[in-house]
KEFIVEX-751684 format. One record per residue (C-alpha): residue number from 1; residue in three letters; chain; x, y, z. Coordinates in pm, 1 decimal, always signed. Layout:
+------+------+-------+----------+----------+----------+
| resi | resn | chain |       px |       py |       pz |
+------+------+-------+----------+----------+----------+
|  NUM |  ALA |     A |        X |        Y |        Z |
...
+------+------+-------+----------+----------+----------+
//
This chain:
+------+------+-------+----------+----------+----------+
| resi | resn | chain |       px |       py |       pz |
+------+------+-------+----------+----------+----------+
|    1 |  MET |     A | +20904.2 |  -1559.5 |  +4427.4 |
|    2 |  LYS |     A | +20755.8 |  -1273.0 |  +4578.4 |
|    3 |  SER |     A | +20852.5 |   -924.2 |  +4465.4 |
|    4 |  GLN |     A | +20973.7 |   -663.5 |  +4697.0 |
|    5 |  SER |     A | +20644.9 |   -449.8 |  +4650.7 |
|    6 |  TYR |     A | +20439.9 |   -798.7 |  +4772.8 |
|    7 |  ARG |     A | +20685.9 |   -817.2 |  +5069.0 |
|    8 |  ARG |     A | +20629.2 |   -469.0 |  +5178.0 |
|    9 |  LEU |     A | +20232.9 |   -544.1 |  +5194.9 |
|   10 |  GLU |     A | +20317.0 |   -862.2 |  +5409.0 |
|   11 |  SER |     A | +20496.8 |   -625.6 |  +5638.3 |
|   12 |  ILE |     A | +20227.1 |   -399.3 |  +5658.2 |
|   13 |  TRP |     A | +20005.5 |   -697.7 |  +5776.1 |
|   14 |  ARG |     A | +20285.6 |   -793.7 |  +6052.2 |
|   15 |  ARG |     A | +20272.6 |   -449.6 |  +6205.5 |
|   16 |  GLY |     A | +19924.5 |   -480.5 |  +6216.3 |
|   17 |  GLY |     A | +19871.0 |   -225.6 |  +5967.4 |
|   18 |  ILE |     A | +19587.4 |   -222.0 |  +5670.9 |
|   19 |  VAL |     A | +19669.2 |   -233.0 |  +5305.8 |
|   20 |  VAL |     A | +19499.8 |    +25.5 |  +5119.9 |
|   21 |  LEU |     A | +19366.7 |   -116.9 |  +4769.9 |
|   22 |  ASP |     A | +19258.7 |   +129.3 |  +4501.6 |
|   23 |  GLY |     A | +18909.4 |   +194.7 |  +4397.0 |
|   24 |  GLY |     A | +18658.2 |   +165.6 |  +4086.1 |
|   25 |  VAL |     A | +18884.2 |   +122.5 |  +3785.6 |
|   26 |  GLY |     A | +18646.7 |    +86.9 |  +3507.2 |
|   27 |  SER |     A | +18395.4 |   +343.7 |  +3645.8 |
|   28 |  GLU |     A | +18707.3 |   +585.4 |  +3709.7 |
|   29 |  LEU |     A | +18781.9 |   +534.8 |  +3336.5 |
|   30 |  GLU |     A | +18454.3 |   +742.0 |  +3271.2 |
|   31 |  ARG |     A | +18535.6 |  +1011.3 |  +3510.6 |
|   32 |  VAL |     A | +18868.3 |  +1066.7 |  +3309.1 |
|   33 |  GLY |     A | +18716.9 |  +1089.6 |  +2957.5 |
|   34 |  PHE |     A | +18689.8 |   +754.7 |  +2846.8 |
|   35 |  PRO |     A | +18331.4 |   +710.8 |  +2650.1 |
|   36 |  ARG |     A | +18069.2 |   +548.0 |  +2848.1 |
|   37 |  ASP |     A | +17938.3 |   +390.6 |  +2494.1 |
|   38 |  ARG |     A | +18293.8 |   +198.2 |  +2474.5 |
|   39 |  ASN |     A | +18345.7 |    +98.3 |  +2802.2 |
|   40 |  VAL |     A | +18025.3 |    -70.6 |  +2927.1 |
|   41 |  SER |     A | +18083.0 |   -350.7 |  +2652.9 |
|   42 |  GLU |     A | +18223.4 |   -687.1 |  +2796.4 |
|   43 |  LEU |     A | +18578.6 |   -558.1 |  +2752.3 |
|   44 |  TRP |     A | +18459.6 |   -324.0 |  +3050.3 |
|   45 |  GLY |     A | +18785.6 |   -120.6 |  +3124.7 |
|   46 |  THR |     A | +19017.2 |   -367.6 |  +2928.0 |
|   47 |  VAL |     A | +18932.2 |   -192.9 |  +2587.8 |
|   48 |  ALA |     A | +19081.5 |   +125.0 |  +2730.5 |
|   49 |  VAL |     A | +19451.2 |    -34.5 |  +2737.8 |
|   50 |  LEU |     A | +19426.7 |    -37.0 |  +2363.9 |
|   51 |  GLU |     A | +19234.5 |   +278.6 |  +2282.2 |
|   52 |  ALA |     A | +19326.8 |   +502.8 |  +2544.6 |
|   53 |  PRO |     A | +19641.9 |   +390.8 |  +2724.0 |
|   54 |  GLU |     A | +19704.0 |   +772.1 |  +2880.8 |
|   55 |  LEU |     A | +19363.1 |   +732.0 |  +3064.0 |
|   56 |  ALA |     A | +19429.4 |   +436.6 |  +3166.4 |
|   57 |  LYS |     A | +19734.8 |   +555.5 |  +3326.3 |
|   58 |  GLU |     A | +19536.6 |   +862.1 |  +3456.9 |
|   59 |  VAL |     A | +19327.0 |   +624.4 |  +3644.8 |
|   60 |  HIS |     A | +19638.7 |   +461.5 |  +3817.7 |
|   61 |  ARG |     A | +19806.3 |   +762.5 |  +3893.8 |
|   62 |  ARG |     A | +19501.8 |   +937.3 |  +4060.5 |
|   63 |  TYR |     A | +19509.5 |   +602.2 |  +4294.1 |
|   64 |  VAL |     A | +19859.7 |   +660.0 |  +4343.2 |
|   65 |  ARG |     A | +19822.4 |   +990.1 |  +4461.3 |
|   66 |  ALA |     A | +19558.5 |   +892.5 |  +4701.9 |
|   67 |  GLY |     A | +19790.9 |   +656.2 |  +4900.6 |
|   68 |  ALA |     A | +19669.8 |   +320.9 |  +4753.4 |
|   69 |  ASP |     A | +19939.0 |    +82.5 |  +4824.2 |
|   70 |  VAL |     A | +19790.6 |   -181.0 |  +4543.3 |
|   71 |  ILE |     A | +19663.6 |    -74.0 |  +4198.0 |
|   72 |  THR |     A | +19479.0 |   -317.0 |  +3997.8 |
|   73 |  THR |     A | +19537.1 |   -333.3 |  +3600.5 |
|   74 |  HIS |     A | +19246.2 |   -267.2 |  +3355.0 |
|   75 |  THR |     A | +19211.0 |   -653.7 |  +3249.3 |
|   76 |  TRP |     A | +18919.7 |   -751.5 |  +3421.3 |
|   77 |  ARG |     A | +18734.6 |   -870.9 |  +3127.5 |
|   78 |  ILE |     A | +19047.0 |   -959.8 |  +2916.1 |
|   79 |  ASP |     A | +18885.7 |  -1289.3 |  +2858.8 |
|   80 |  GLY |     A | +18649.4 |  -1103.5 |  +2590.8 |
|   81 |  LEU |     A | +18972.5 |   -978.3 |  +2399.5 |
|   82 |  PRO |     A | +19010.2 |  -1330.8 |  +2202.4 |
|   83 |  ALA |     A | +18635.0 |  -1303.7 |  +2048.2 |
|   84 |  ALA |     A | +18643.9 |   -921.4 |  +2002.1 |
|   85 |  GLU |     A | +18987.4 |   -975.0 |  +1802.3 |
|   86 |  SER |     A | +18816.3 |  -1229.3 |  +1584.5 |
|   87 |  ALA |     A | +18502.5 |  -1013.2 |  +1551.0 |
|   88 |  GLY |     A | +18722.4 |   -707.1 |  +1430.1 |
|   89 |  LEU |     A | +18584.8 |   -505.4 |  +1727.8 |
|   90 |  VAL |     A | +18897.6 |   -390.3 |  +1855.9 |
|   91 |  SER |     A | +19212.8 |   -249.8 |  +1660.1 |
|   92 |  CYS |     A | +19467.6 |   -534.0 |  +1742.8 |
|   93 |  SER |     A | +19564.2 |   -860.1 |  +1581.8 |
|   94 |  GLU |     A | +19432.1 |  -1204.2 |  +1671.2 |
|   95 |  GLY |     A | +19645.4 |  -1312.6 |  +1978.9 |
|   96 |  GLY |     A | +19727.5 |   -981.4 |  +2062.2 |
|   97 |  TRP |     A | +19569.0 |  -1007.6 |  +2363.9 |
|   98 |  ARG |     A | +19862.0 |  -1146.5 |  +2532.0 |
|   99 |  ASN |     A | +20049.0 |   -823.3 |  +2471.2 |
|  100 |  THR |     A | +19745.4 |   -635.8 |  +2608.4 |
|  101 |  ALA |     A | +19818.7 |   -838.3 |  +2948.7 |
|  102 |  GLY |     A | +20192.6 |   -691.5 |  +2942.5 |
|  103 |  ARG |     A | +20101.2 |   -359.6 |  +2850.2 |
|  104 |  ALA |     A | +19824.0 |   -332.5 |  +3122.5 |
|  105 |  VAL |     A | +20110.8 |   -405.4 |  +3384.7 |
|  106 |  GLU |     A | +20325.6 |   -150.5 |  +3213.6 |
|  107 |  ILE |     A | +20080.7 |   +112.9 |  +3227.0 |
|  108 |  ALA |     A | +20016.2 |    +54.8 |  +3576.3 |
|  109 |  ARG |     A | +20396.8 |    +45.3 |  +3697.1 |
|  110 |  ASP |     A | +20490.8 |   +348.9 |  +3477.3 |
|  111 |  ALA |     A | +20224.6 |   +538.6 |  +3666.3 |
|  112 |  ALA |     A | +20346.1 |   +469.2 |  +4005.0 |
|  113 |  ALA |     A | +20699.0 |   +519.0 |  +3892.5 |
|  114 |  GLU |     A | +20636.0 |   +840.7 |  +3722.0 |
|  115 |  LEU |     A | +20480.0 |   +996.8 |  +4100.6 |
|  116 |  GLY |     A | +20791.2 |   +850.4 |  +4310.0 |
|  117 |  ARG |     A | +20576.6 |   +538.1 |  +4435.7 |
|  118 |  PRO |     A | +20766.0 |   +250.4 |  +4254.5 |
|  119 |  GLU |     A | +20685.8 |    +37.6 |  +4545.3 |
|  120 |  THR |     A | +20308.9 |    +50.9 |  +4477.5 |
|  121 |  ALA |     A | +20219.7 |   -330.9 |  +4406.5 |
|  122 |  VAL |     A | +20024.7 |   -398.7 |  +4063.9 |
|  123 |  ALA |     A | +19760.5 |   -658.4 |  +4073.7 |
|  124 |  PHE |     A | +19673.5 |   -838.1 |  +3776.4 |
|  125 |  SER |     A | +19294.3 |   -833.9 |  +3745.7 |
|  126 |  VAL |     A | +19082.1 |  -1103.7 |  +3598.4 |
|  127 |  TRP |     A | +18720.7 |  -1218.6 |  +3637.2 |
|  128 |  PRO |     A | +18742.0 |  -1627.2 |  +3718.6 |
|  129 |  GLU |     A | +18379.6 |  -1694.9 |  +3633.4 |
|  130 |  PRO |     A | +18408.9 |  -1711.6 |  +3230.8 |
|  131 |  LEU |     A | +18741.1 |  -1863.4 |  +3206.8 |
|  132 |  GLU |     A | +18745.7 |  -2241.5 |  +3066.2 |
|  133 |  PRO |     A | +19082.6 |  -2428.7 |  +3167.8 |
|  134 |  ALA |     A | +19236.9 |  -2390.1 |  +2785.3 |
|  135 |  PHE |     A | +19244.1 |  -2007.3 |  +2798.4 |
|  136 |  THR |     A | +19346.8 |  -2001.7 |  +3163.4 |
|  137 |  THR |     A | +19645.6 |  -2196.6 |  +3103.3 |
|  138 |  GLU |     A | +19737.4 |  -1919.8 |  +2807.2 |
|  139 |  LEU |     A | +19632.9 |  -1638.6 |  +3008.2 |
|  140 |  ALA |     A | +19861.1 |  -1790.2 |  +3332.5 |
|  141 |  GLU |     A | +20122.7 |  -1762.0 |  +3107.6 |
|  142 |  ALA |     A | +20083.6 |  -1429.2 |  +2985.0 |
|  143 |  ILE |     A | +20024.1 |  -1287.0 |  +3352.6 |
|  144 |  ALA |     A | +20350.3 |  -1460.9 |  +3425.6 |
|  145 |  GLU |     A | +20541.1 |  -1267.1 |  +3144.5 |
|  146 |  ALA |     A | +20403.2 |   -942.9 |  +3267.9 |
|  147 |  ARG |     A | +20518.7 |  -1006.9 |  +3598.0 |
|  148 |  PRO |     A | +20265.2 |   -819.7 |  +3822.2 |
|  149 |  ASP |     A | +20324.8 |   -846.0 |  +4184.8 |
|  150 |  LEU |     A | +20012.1 |  -1034.8 |  +4253.7 |
|  151 |  ILE |     A | +19706.4 |  -1178.5 |  +4063.7 |
|  152 |  LEU |     A | +19344.3 |  -1055.8 |  +4203.3 |
|  153 |  ALA |     A | +19033.9 |  -1314.2 |  +4099.0 |
|  154 |  GLU |     A | +18755.4 |  -1072.0 |  +4139.6 |
|  155 |  THR |     A | +18370.1 |  -1079.8 |  +4158.5 |
|  156 |  VAL |     A | +18351.0 |  -1453.0 |  +4223.4 |
|  157 |  GLU |     A | +18004.5 |  -1557.9 |  +4284.1 |
|  158 |  THR |     A | +18008.9 |  -1917.6 |  +4202.4 |
|  159 |  ILE |     A | +18154.6 |  -2175.9 |  +4479.1 |
|  160 |  PRO |     A | +18167.6 |  -2551.9 |  +4359.8 |
|  161 |  PRO |     A | +18003.1 |  -2793.7 |  +4593.5 |
|  162 |  ASP |     A | +18306.3 |  -2972.6 |  +4603.2 |
|  163 |  LEU |     A | +18545.9 |  -2685.5 |  +4675.5 |
|  164 |  ARG |     A | +18744.9 |  -2765.8 |  +4364.7 |
|  165 |  PHE |     A | +18891.6 |  -2460.0 |  +4232.2 |
|  166 |  PRO |     A | +19104.2 |  -2544.3 |  +3909.3 |
|  167 |  VAL |     A | +19102.8 |  -2194.6 |  +3749.4 |
|  168 |  PHE |     A | +19269.1 |  -2086.5 |  +4093.7 |
|  169 |  GLU |     A | +19540.1 |  -2382.2 |  +4058.1 |
|  170 |  LEU |     A | +19624.2 |  -2284.9 |  +3704.5 |
|  171 |  LEU |     A | +19654.2 |  -1940.0 |  +3801.8 |
|  172 |  LEU |     A | +19892.4 |  -2022.6 |  +4110.3 |
|  173 |  GLU |     A | +20128.7 |  -2200.1 |  +3871.6 |
|  174 |  THR |     A | +20264.2 |  -1857.0 |  +3794.6 |
|  175 |  GLY |     A | +20419.3 |  -1879.2 |  +4131.4 |
|  176 |  LEU |     A | +20263.7 |  -1532.7 |  +4177.9 |
|  177 |  PRO |     A | +20054.9 |  -1453.4 |  +4520.5 |
|  178 |  LEU |     A | +19676.5 |  -1505.7 |  +4442.1 |
|  179 |  TRP |     A | +19388.4 |  -1299.0 |  +4612.3 |
|  180 |  VAL |     A | +19048.3 |  -1405.0 |  +4588.1 |
|  181 |  SER |     A | +18781.7 |  -1180.7 |  +4629.5 |
|  182 |  CYS |     A | +18400.2 |  -1276.4 |  +4616.4 |
|  183 |  ARG |     A | +18078.5 |  -1101.9 |  +4589.8 |
|  184 |  TRP |     A | +17951.2 |  -1266.3 |  +4881.3 |
|  185 |  THR |     A | +17766.1 |  -1173.8 |  +5197.2 |
|  186 |  VAL |     A | +17612.5 |  -1389.8 |  +5480.9 |
|  187 |  ASP |     A | +17304.1 |  -1426.9 |  +5283.6 |
|  188 |  GLY |     A | +17484.6 |  -1536.7 |  +4968.8 |
|  189 |  PRO |     A | +17581.9 |  -1362.4 |  +4656.9 |
|  190 |  PRO |     A | +17373.8 |  -1047.5 |  +4616.9 |
|  191 |  ASP |     A | +17214.1 |   -926.9 |  +4310.4 |
|  192 |  LEU |     A | +17387.0 |   -620.3 |  +4171.9 |
|  193 |  ARG |     A | +17121.9 |   -504.4 |  +3967.5 |
|  194 |  HIS |     A | +16889.3 |   -483.0 |  +4311.3 |
|  195 |  GLN |     A | +17165.0 |   -402.3 |  +4532.3 |
|  196 |  GLY |     A | +17128.0 |   -729.3 |  +4748.1 |
|  197 |  ILE |     A | +16719.8 |   -750.7 |  +4707.9 |
|  198 |  PRO |     A | +16627.5 |  -1026.8 |  +4678.7 |
|  199 |  PRO |     A | +16974.4 |  -1260.8 |  +4699.5 |
|  200 |  TYR |     A | +17021.7 |  -1536.4 |  +4440.1 |
|  201 |  ALA |     A | +16797.7 |  -1810.1 |  +4448.8 |
|  202 |  GLY |     A | +16842.9 |  -2171.6 |  +4346.2 |
|  203 |  ARG |     A | +17194.0 |  -2117.0 |  +4188.2 |
|  204 |  LEU |     A | +17348.3 |  -2337.9 |  +4447.1 |
|  205 |  GLN |     A | +17209.0 |  -2549.6 |  +4697.1 |
|  206 |  ASP |     A | +17347.2 |  -2414.7 |  +5009.2 |
|  207 |  ALA |     A | +17465.5 |  -2031.6 |  +4883.4 |
|  208 |  ASP |     A | +17442.1 |  -1908.6 |  +5250.0 |
|  209 |  GLY |     A | +17726.1 |  -1738.7 |  +5390.1 |
|  210 |  SER |     A | +17840.8 |  -2060.5 |  +5521.2 |
|  211 |  LEU |     A | +17929.5 |  -2191.7 |  +5196.6 |
|  212 |  LEU |     A | +18219.2 |  -1944.5 |  +5152.3 |
|  213 |  ALA |     A | +18329.3 |  -2006.4 |  +5498.3 |
|  214 |  ARG |     A | +18391.4 |  -2347.7 |  +5409.5 |
|  215 |  ALA |     A | +18554.4 |  -2278.7 |  +5115.7 |
|  216 |  ALA |     A | +18828.2 |  -2082.3 |  +5313.6 |
|  217 |  PRO |     A | +19028.1 |  -2339.9 |  +5456.8 |
|  218 |  ALA |     A | +19011.2 |  -2493.3 |  +5092.6 |
|  219 |  LEU |     A | +19165.5 |  -2192.0 |  +4975.9 |
|  220 |  GLU |     A | +19401.8 |  -2141.5 |  +5206.8 |
|  221 |  GLU |     A | +19520.5 |  -2462.0 |  +5178.1 |
|  222 |  LEU |     A | +19548.2 |  -2452.6 |  +4785.1 |
|  223 |  GLY |     A | +19781.6 |  -2162.7 |  +4830.7 |
|  224 |  VAL |     A | +19562.0 |  -1835.3 |  +4812.6 |
|  225 |  SER |     A | +19715.1 |  -1551.7 |  +4958.2 |
|  226 |  ALA |     A | +19434.3 |  -1336.0 |  +5098.1 |
|  227 |  LEU |     A | +19021.2 |  -1375.5 |  +5066.5 |
|  228 |  LEU |     A | +18841.5 |  -1046.3 |  +5012.8 |
|  229 |  LEU |     A | +18453.2 |   -945.4 |  +4915.4 |
|  230 |  ASN |     A | +18388.3 |   -675.4 |  +4647.4 |
|  231 |  CYS |     A | +18140.1 |   -522.9 |  +4413.1 |
|  232 |  LEU |     A | +17852.7 |   -570.7 |  +4689.0 |
|  233 |  PRO |     A | +17655.0 |   -274.0 |  +4874.3 |
|  234 |  ARG |     A | +17841.1 |   -134.2 |  +5168.5 |
|  235 |  GLY |     A | +17514.6 |   -206.8 |  +5367.6 |
|  236 |  LEU |     A | +17602.0 |   -609.9 |  +5322.7 |
|  237 |  VAL |     A | +17942.0 |   -579.7 |  +5430.1 |
|  238 |  ALA |     A | +17855.5 |   -663.9 |  +5788.2 |
|  239 |  GLY |     A | +17928.0 |  -1036.5 |  +5929.6 |
|  240 |  MET |     A | +18065.8 |  -1179.6 |  +5653.5 |
|  241 |  LEU |     A | +18449.1 |  -1094.2 |  +5727.8 |
|  242 |  PRO |     A | +18415.8 |  -1258.0 |  +6103.1 |
|  243 |  LEU |     A | +18245.6 |  -1562.0 |  +5992.5 |
|  244 |  LEU |     A | +18573.3 |  -1606.4 |  +5783.4 |
|  245 |  ARG |     A | +18774.4 |  -1529.6 |  +6035.3 |
|  246 |  GLY |     A | +18638.4 |  -1871.7 |  +6229.0 |
|  247 |  PHE |     A | +18766.6 |  -2044.7 |  +5919.7 |
|  248 |  THR |     A | +19102.0 |  -1924.6 |  +5783.7 |
|  249 |  THR |     A | +19405.2 |  -1725.6 |  +5882.1 |
|  250 |  LEU |     A | +19462.4 |  -1575.4 |  +5532.0 |
|  251 |  PRO |     A | +19453.6 |  -1189.6 |  +5525.3 |
|  252 |  LEU |     A | +19080.0 |  -1062.9 |  +5513.3 |
|  253 |  GLY |     A | +18955.8 |   -742.2 |  +5301.5 |
|  254 |  VAL |     A | +18668.3 |   -549.2 |  +5165.3 |
|  255 |  TYR |     A | +18626.1 |   -328.4 |  +4886.2 |
|  256 |  PRO |     A | +18230.2 |   -295.1 |  +4794.6 |
|  257 |  ASN |     A | +18050.8 |     -4.2 |  +4577.3 |
|  258 |  VAL |     A | +17942.4 |   +320.2 |  +4591.2 |
|  259 |  GLY |     A | +17646.7 |   +388.9 |  +4351.3 |
|  260 |  THR |     A | +17427.8 |   +155.6 |  +4179.8 |
|  261 |  TYR |     A | +17475.3 |    -59.2 |  +3865.6 |
|  262 |  ARG |     A | +17270.8 |    +25.4 |  +3547.0 |
|  263 |  ASP |     A | +17261.5 |   -187.2 |  +3230.0 |
|  264 |  PRO |     A | +17490.5 |    -21.7 |  +3101.6 |
|  265 |  GLY |     A | +17662.5 |   +152.7 |  +3270.6 |
|  266 |  TRP |     A | +17709.8 |   +278.8 |  +3635.2 |
|  267 |  SER |     A | +17530.3 |   +514.2 |  +3847.0 |
|  268 |  PHE |     A | +17742.3 |   +749.6 |  +4069.1 |
|  269 |  ASP |     A | +17650.5 |   +828.6 |  +4431.8 |
|  270 |  ASP |     A | +17729.0 |  +1179.1 |  +4550.4 |
|  271 |  ASP |     A | +17580.4 |  +1150.8 |  +4858.2 |
|  272 |  MET |     A | +17815.5 |   +923.4 |  +5020.0 |
|  273 |  THR |     A | +18128.3 |  +1174.9 |  +5055.0 |
|  274 |  PRO |     A | +18475.8 |  +1037.9 |  +5090.5 |
|  275 |  ALA |     A | +18489.7 |  +1140.9 |  +5479.3 |
|  276 |  ASP |     A | +18165.6 |   +937.0 |  +5500.5 |
|  277 |  TYR |     A | +18336.3 |   +615.2 |  +5301.8 |
|  278 |  ALA |     A | +18633.4 |   +671.9 |  +5537.9 |
|  279 |  ALA |     A | +18437.7 |   +623.3 |  +5856.6 |
|  280 |  GLU |     A | +18275.8 |   +299.4 |  +5710.0 |
|  281 |  ALA |     A | +18611.6 |   +179.6 |  +5629.7 |
|  282 |  ALA |     A | +18721.0 |   +232.9 |  +5987.1 |
|  283 |  ARG |     A | +18445.0 |     -0.2 |  +6075.3 |
|  284 |  TRP |     A | +18532.5 |   -257.8 |  +5853.7 |
|  285 |  ARG |     A | +18874.9 |   -272.4 |  +6014.6 |
|  286 |  ASP |     A | +18795.2 |   -206.6 |  +6405.6 |
|  287 |  ILE |     A | +18444.4 |   -413.9 |  +6385.3 |
|  288 |  GLU |     A | +18489.5 |   -659.0 |  +6083.7 |
|  289 |  GLY |     A | +18848.2 |   -706.8 |  +6121.7 |
|  290 |  ALA |     A | +18952.5 |   -627.4 |  +5777.3 |
|  291 |  GLN |     A | +19302.6 |   -633.5 |  +5659.1 |
|  292 |  ILE |     A | +19292.6 |   -511.6 |  +5301.2 |
|  293 |  ILE |     A | +19038.1 |   -215.2 |  +5232.1 |
|  294 |  GLY |     A | +18940.7 |    -35.8 |  +4915.1 |
|  295 |  GLY |     A | +18667.8 |    +44.5 |  +4719.5 |
|  296 |  CYS |     A | +18505.7 |   -140.5 |  +4379.1 |
|  297 |  CYS |     A | +18276.9 |    +26.1 |  +4120.6 |
|  298 |  GLY |     A | +18172.7 |   +389.9 |  +4183.3 |
|  299 |  THR |     A | +18427.8 |   +450.8 |  +4441.1 |
|  300 |  THR |     A | +18695.3 |   +718.5 |  +4351.0 |
|  301 |  PRO |     A | +19023.3 |   +829.0 |  +4427.3 |
|  302 |  GLU |     A | +18897.8 |  +1058.0 |  +4674.7 |
|  303 |  HIS |     A | +18736.4 |   +786.2 |  +4868.0 |
|  304 |  ILE |     A | +19046.0 |   +607.3 |  +4885.5 |
|  305 |  ALA |     A | +19246.1 |   +908.7 |  +4985.4 |
|  306 |  ALA |     A | +18998.7 |   +936.9 |  +5268.4 |
|  307 |  VAL |     A | +19042.4 |   +578.4 |  +5373.7 |
|  308 |  ALA |     A | +19406.8 |   +598.2 |  +5323.6 |
|  309 |  ASP |     A | +19424.4 |   +894.7 |  +5575.3 |
|  310 |  THR |     A | +19184.9 |   +787.1 |  +5824.4 |
|  311 |  ILE |     A | +19388.8 |   +416.9 |  +5811.4 |
|  312 |  ASN |     A | +19727.6 |   +585.4 |  +5826.7 |
|  313 |  GLY |     A | +19594.7 |   +802.2 |  +6104.2 |
|  314 |  ARG |     A | +19699.8 |  +1138.8 |  +5914.3 |
+------+------+-------+----------+----------+----------+
//
């Protein structure tokens, strides 16, 4: 059953409005003081729920103040918690990752409530690529118990040629709306380390934009509620959403990066001002047809505030 907060998002679309997603969550943790050497591990962002919940909450507070309609949990790499527990790399008992799922949602909800914005939707973030069916089943149960407003499966780079998505099927069994976001361009998935030059080669037989376009109706039929692009350079956004619109009626969105990935860590781009980012967001709305706009790694609450002001005409 859809929550009241999710129905609010649907009402925004019905009015022809734009849903504002939050910005970089893992990268923003560094800006609020979480140590980079703890943040760049395979528990990117997620470890903060265990070690620094107040800092994790402060990230959410900043995006709620910025005007985000949706905030995402610090759980993108929750798949790494079971192994970290077994190896003694995190301070929680084995199997405690399930409690971490619930705690992450609670932290986000508390942040919104404290600022008088309880209607802000909470999206449970997951990276579906490393998920195995057995763990996904357990994860889906934990997410259902945590009761976010939606699930956001982010940074998808692999689309199976048979267009079957067993992980998404298991996540949909929660009964929660599922948004799927792909790191994808008209030329296929870009290389994050080289900011799109060159695209990945050889991973898929037909890895250009048409593969995602052909997958779009299959995802819609499966029950996915929105299709987005994320974690790619801003300059590679153009053209993909209009291509997708020819294949699906789903709400479409985009939330690219600001800055450059470094192994390890993230290099921020101070030259991309909030006003500049908001101007690009207006083009994604007016030219690309985006109905959900936010930011990924390196974007800040200041960028999202500028987007919200521009989108809402303030």
